[in-house]
BAFI-3210 file (N, C-alpha, C; in Angstrom, 3 decimals, decimal comma, padded with zeros to 6 digits):
// residues 80
n [1|2|3|4|5|6|7|8|9|10|11|12|13|14|15|16|17|18|19|20|21|22|23|24|25|26|27|28|29|30|31|32|33|34|35|36|37|38|39|40|41|42|43|44|45|46|47|48|49|50|51|52|53|54|55|56|57|58|59|60|61|62|63|64|65|66|67|68|69|70|71|72|73|74|75|76|77|78|79|80]
n.u [008,748|010,287|008,522|008,119|008,832|006,445|006,604|006,154|002,998|002,112|-000,408|-000,014|000,003|001,202|-001,293|-001,862|000,187|000,249|-002,364|-003,099|-002,376|-003,829|-004,646|-005,846|-003,692|-004,475|-003,517|000,101|000,561|002,239|004,724|006,071|010,000|011,441|013,853|017,262|019,967|019,551|017,727|015,597|014,148|012,271|011,554|009,262|009,955|008,380|006,993|004,079|002,903|000,924|001,978|001,668|001,935|002,107|-000,574|000,506|001,284|004,012|006,340|008,857|011,868|010,646|012,558|013,080|015,221|015,715|016,839|015,271|014,630|013,444|010,209|008,549|007,182|004,187|003,461|001,666|000,694|002,617|001,311|-001,170]
n.v [160,666|161,620|161,442|164,846|165,662|166,735|169,158|168,154|169,308|170,914|172,661|175,029|178,542|181,992|183,421|181,022|182,182|184,535|184,637|185,757|187,878|190,600|190,269|192,108|191,703|191,400|194,232|194,055|193,259|195,339|196,668|199,647|199,106|197,909|197,156|197,199|195,723|192,983|189,513|188,449|185,024|183,345|180,055|177,656|174,997|171,868|173,287|174,172|173,701|174,598|173,947|175,704|174,959|172,847|171,448|169,569|168,787|170,306|171,072|172,442|174,345|176,543|179,329|182,654|185,216|187,929|191,428|193,472|197,179|200,008|198,595|195,734|192,649|191,138|187,650|186,411|187,173|187,128|184,146|184,384]
n.w [-113,775|-111,132|-107,882|-106,048|-103,270|-100,074|-097,672|-094,941|-093,162|-089,223|-089,769|-088,152|-087,874|-088,936|-088,204|-085,652|-083,929|-083,246|-082,078|-079,471|-078,236|-078,289|-076,220|-072,816|-069,662|-066,140|-063,902|-062,547|-059,486|-057,547|-054,619|-052,313|-052,221|-049,289|-048,590|-049,076|-051,174|-051,678|-052,759|-054,582|-054,434|-057,675|-057,752|-059,547|-058,977|-061,869|-063,801|-066,304|-069,185|-072,167|-075,526|-077,875|-080,444|-081,403|-079,176|-076,765|-074,099|-073,149|-069,539|-067,239|-065,904|-063,859|-063,004|-061,289|-060,396|-058,741|-058,406|-056,553|-056,297|-056,828|-056,318|-055,341|-056,786|-056,416|-056,460|-056,776|-058,426|-061,386|-061,051|-063,211]
ca.u [009,859|010,233|007,758|008,312|008,453|006,288|006,596|004,503|002,721|001,103|-001,853|000,416|000,198|001,339|-002,214|-002,030|001,671|-000,231|-003,207|-003,911|-000,933|-003,963|-005,456|-005,222|-003,655|-004,673|-002,110|000,675|000,088|003,263|004,444|007,264|011,131|011,988|015,634|018,135|020,982|018,869|017,595|014,253|014,103|011,450|012,144|009,024|010,898|007,017|006,779|003,562|002,702|000,715|002,686|000,567|002,087|000,896|-001,443|000,515|002,144|005,571|007,141|010,678|011,740|010,506|013,691|013,884|016,021|015,777|016,733|014,615|015,490|012,319|009,529|008,869|006,453|003,574|004,479|000,575|000,427|003,560|000,020|-001,646]
ca.v [161,581|161,278|162,295|165,290|165,187|167,764|168,939|167,753|171,077|170,541|173,257|175,792|179,374|182,620|183,873|181,297|182,137|185,491|184,037|186,196|189,233|191,301|190,010|191,810|191,157|191,995|194,479|193,084|194,278|195,492|197,304|200,017|198,114|198,578|197,056|196,803|195,050|191,166|188,600|187,302|183,970|182,513|178,426|176,581|172,975|171,618|174,182|173,573|175,060|173,465|174,523|176,354|174,734|171,165|171,400|169,134|169,392|171,569|170,647|172,800|174,470|178,004|180,068|184,215|186,108|189,504|192,220|194,898|198,569|200,930|197,736|194,829|192,541|190,475|186,580|185,649|188,074|185,709|182,816|185,181]
ca.w [-113,307|-109,152|-107,023|-105,298|-101,198|-099,685|-096,248|-093,675|-091,613|-088,611|-089,977|-087,198|-088,855|-088,087|-087,310|-084,693|-083,504|-082,921|-080,564|-077,722|-078,190|-077,785|-074,721|-071,391|-068,953|-064,916|-063,795|-061,921|-058,284|-056,476|-053,844|-052,494|-051,695|-048,385|-047,408|-050,216|-051,382|-050,992|-053,371|-054,586|-055,798|-057,806|-057,783|-060,132|-060,637|-061,576|-064,656|-067,258|-070,200|-073,188|-077,009|-079,486|-082,263|-081,391|-078,554|-076,227|-073,011|-071,954|-069,173|-067,255|-064,240|-063,813|-062,164|-061,507|-059,868|-059,524|-056,675|-055,647|-056,288|-056,457|-056,004|-055,594|-057,408|-056,320|-056,297|-057,447|-059,885|-061,705|-062,086|-063,301]
c.u [009,376|009,107|008,139|008,426|007,866|006,313|005,673|004,709|001,946|000,031|-000,947|001,312|-000,052|000,417|-002,615|-001,493|000,174|-001,485|-003,351|-003,050|-002,019|-004,727|-005,278|-005,521|-003,729|-003,061|-000,966|001,392|001,635|003,823|005,927|008,121|011,519|013,428|016,090|018,706|020,948|018,178|016,760|014,354|013,057|011,484|010,073|009,539|009,346|006,601|005,943|003,199|002,399|001,073|001,570|000,895|001,819|000,017|-000,668|001,872|003,795|006,077|009,235|010,037|011,577|011,963|013,902|014,510|015,904|016,191|016,101|014,196|014,529|011,314|010,076|007,735|005,323|003,995|002,986|-000,276|001,510|001,779|-000,803|-001,102]
c.v [160,959|162,541|163,373|165,242|166,785|167,726|169,089|169,025|170,480|171,368|174,890|177,201|180,159|183,145|182,784|181,551|183,789|185,558|184,768|187,970|190,323|191,160|190,632|191,767|192,044|192,635|193,650|193,851|194,620|196,965|197,634|199,554|198,324|198,741|196,982|195,700|192,920|190,719|188,248|186,041|183,061|180,629|177,804|174,879|172,094|172,280|173,202|174,739|173,696|174,271|174,281|175,686|173,297|170,568|170,091|169,520|169,904|171,216|171,620|173,180|176,069|178,297|181,922|184,293|187,436|189,959|193,127|195,739|199,362|199,891|196,763|193,625|190,978|189,005|185,816|186,320|187,650|185,228|184,000|185,020]
c.w [-111,828|-108,600|-106,408|-103,736|-100,730|-097,966|-095,440|-092,749|-090,284|-088,518|-088,879|-088,649|-088,349|-087,389|-085,833|-083,882|-082,957|-082,159|-079,934|-077,225|-077,969|-076,739|-073,795|-070,902|-067,419|-065,205|-062,896|-060,311|-057,361|-055,616|-053,174|-051,432|-050,429|-047,798|-049,469|-049,593|-050,841|-052,537|-053,448|-055,192|-056,161|-058,179|-058,434|-060,430|-061,110|-063,214|-065,681|-068,329|-071,413|-074,745|-077,621|-080,130|-082,179|-080,229|-077,406|-074,983|-073,227|-070,776|-068,859|-066,208|-065,055|-062,780|-062,550|-061,184|-060,054|-058,115|-057,142|-056,151|-055,508|-055,172|-056,225|-055,871|-056,112|-057,087|-057,072|-058,609|-061,508|-062,488|-062,299|-065,143]
res [m|p|k|k|n|k|a|k|t|t|g|y|t|d|d|h|a|k|a|g|l|d|t|k|f|p|p|i|e|t|w|r|n|q|f|r|a|y|e|i|l|v|d|d|p|e|f|t|s|v|c|p|k|t|g|l|p|d|f|g|r|l|t|i|r|y|m|p|r|q|t|c|l|e|l|k|s|l|k|e]
***
């Protein structure tokens, strides 16, 4: 009788995936936009994070581009 191949897992569960979803985040600071028709560009070429599944570091580039209507976002809030 041939052996069945068991799928290898990392031990990462649905509970791990849901962890932190009920965390309270600080409010994002905003202020009234005084100008119209301009673009704000946030470019972070060295964005790093930790993979929740493997615990290994992930690297990437984060680019946010937006045109504020009524309010602008405080960039330091993005770091939090």
